[in-house]
N, C-alpha and C positions, 0 to 999 in steps of 0.2 A: 314274494316279489311285489313291487309296487304296482298299483292298478294301471292298466294301459289307458293312455289318453285317447279319447274318442273324438275325432274331428270330422265333421260331415259338411259337405257342400250345401249351401243354401241356394236352391234352384229358383230361377226367375219365373214365378207363377203367382196367381192371386193368393193361393194358400201360403206360399212362401212370404209374400208381403204381409199377410196377417200375422204370421209367426214372427216376422221382423218387428212388428209393432208390439208383440207380446214378450219379446226378449227381456229377460231380467236386467241385462246390461248390454248396451250396444257400444262397441269400440270401433272407431275409424282409424285404421293404421296407415300412416303416411311414411313410405320408405320401407326398408327391409327390417326383418326381425328373425334372427337365426333360429330361435326356439319355435316360432310358428312354422317356419319352413321345414324344420325337422319333424314336427308333429304332422304336418300335412303330407309329408313323404311316407308316413306310416299308416295313413288312412287307407282303408280297403277299397279297391276299385278305382280305375283311372278317372271316373266322373267326379270323384271327391276332390280333386286337386285342379280342376280346370277353371273354375270360377273365382270370383273375388270375395264371395261371402262364405264364411265358415262358422259352424257352431262348435262351441266347446262348453259342455254342460249347459248352463242357462245363458251363456254369453255369446253374442253374435259379433264376430270380428270381420270387418270389411277391409280388405287390403286395397291400397291405391298407390300409384307412383306420384312423386312430388311434381306434378305438372301445374304450374300457376294458372294455365288457361282453363283446364277442365275440372280441376280439383274443387273449386267452390261449389259448382253445380252438383258434383258427386256427394259432397258433404251435406248439402241441403236435402238431397234425396235420401241419404242414410239416416238422418235425424239422430246422430249419435249422442250418447251420454258423455263419451270421452273422445278427445282427439289425442291419439298416441303418436308421437314423433319417434320413428325408428332410426335405423342406420341409413347411410347412403343418401342423405338429404343435404343439399348445399347450405352451408352456414350463411352464405351471402344472401340466399333467397329466403332463408327460414323466417325472419321477422315478418316479411310481407306475406309469406305463405300462411303463417299462423293467424295474422290479422284478418286476411280474407276468409279463412275457414271459420274464425270466431264470429264474423259478421253473419255468415250463413247458418251457424249453429250457436247462437248467443248463450244458450244454457249449458253448452258442453264444457266440461272441465278439461284442462290441459295436462297431459302426462308426457314424460320424455324418457328415452333410454340413452345412456351415454357412458363413456369410459370413466372409470372411477378416478383416474389420474387427472381428469380435466375438471378441476375444482372451480376454475373461473367461469366456465360455461354453466355449470350447475348453479353457482351463486347468482349469476346474471339472470337466468331464467326463473329461478325461485323468486327473485325480487320482482320479476315481471308477472308473477301470478301463477307460475307452474305449480300444480297441486301435488303431483307425484313425480319424483326423479329417481330412477333406478338404474342399476348397472345394466349395460347392454347384453351381458351374458346371463341375465336372469331367466329363470324357467317360465314357461307358460303359466303354470299354476301360481307361481309367486307374483307375477305381474298382475294377473287378473284378480287374484285374491286381494292384493294391495289396493287396486282400484276400487273394488267393492267396499273394502273397509273405509277407505278415504271418503267415499261418497256417503256411506251410511253414518259415519261419525263426524263428517265435515272436518276432516283433518288435512293438514299439509304434511306429506311424508317424503323424506329423503333417505336414500339408501344408507343403512346403518354404518357400513364400512366407510362411506364417504363422509358421513357425519363425524365419525371418530377422527378422520384425517383433518377435518375442519377444526375440531377441538384442539388437536395437537398443534395446529399451525396458528391458532389464535394467541395474541399476546397475553401474558399473564398479568393479572392485576397486582400492582405494587402494594406493599403493606404500609398503611397509613396509620398515624397515631390518632387517637380520639379527637384531639384538637384539630388536626389536619382534615379529618372528616367533616368536622363542624364548619371549618373555613370553606372547604370545597362546596359544601351544600349551600352556604350563603352566597358564594360566588355564582353558583348555578341559578339561584333565585334573583340574581341581578343586583346584589348589594355592592356598594362601594367599599373601599378599605375603611373609611371613617365609620360607615354604618356597621361594618363587621366588628370593628373595635368596640363600638358602643354596645352592640348586641352581646358580645362575649366578655365584656368588662376587661378589655385588653388595651394596651397602647397601640397606636397606629404603627409604630415601629415594629412591635411584636407581630402584628398581622402581616406586615410586609415580609418579615422573616419567615413566617409559615408559608406564605405564598411562594417565595423563592424556592423553598424545599419541595413544595407541591409540584411546581413546574419542572424541577429537576427529576423527581421521582416518576412523573408521568411522561417526561420527554416532550412537554408542551412548550410552545413558544410564547403564549400569553394566557391571560385569564379565560378568555372565551374558549380557546382550544383545550384548556385544562378541564373546563366544565363539560365540554363535548366528550372528551376522552373518558372522564369519570363516569358519564352516563353510559357510554358504549361498553365499558368494562364492568358495569353494574356496581360501581363504588358509591354513586350518589344518584 
């Protein structure tokens, strides 16, 4: 049988505050998290599920509701290593909420839980600096271990299933000839058609011929767009 998860309430006392400072990993959870609720319901004794602070191994998880008024003060008091955005958080309020919390805990990394099908949300928050993005049905062990690894190795981690879906949805790079690769690379460097012709010992008419085929293969409208698409697809 798998080991039983042990979840203990962190009591409000001087000793508890000292233990909070000594926690190997402090996570401030904003919103709901089904795995944490399930684990807390298995804790022994009613006193273990009354408060907002819980221990799981060497990690202290502090739960909070997404209240824009009181949340920044709570974050400052918790001094977390991680801000973890859970479920039941208004998408409309989320940007302001995250900004306010990061002001109060500037050293904290951002992690989020979300639906695997919501690729747009994940992409947007990863671009905004989210360090870890995992499926909302992830287990307690999986999330906390991932946070620990991301912090230790300074990595940005996205749920593997979501990553595979991104890969499948990404446009495939077209196959270019060696000459087309050369022309595209010179376009990227800002060369004119005449300069490309001189560099490759071609006529300007031949260069224009290659560029027309490049635009067609890449689905680009002009030289600039072709260079940008080539870079994004890893062609040049």
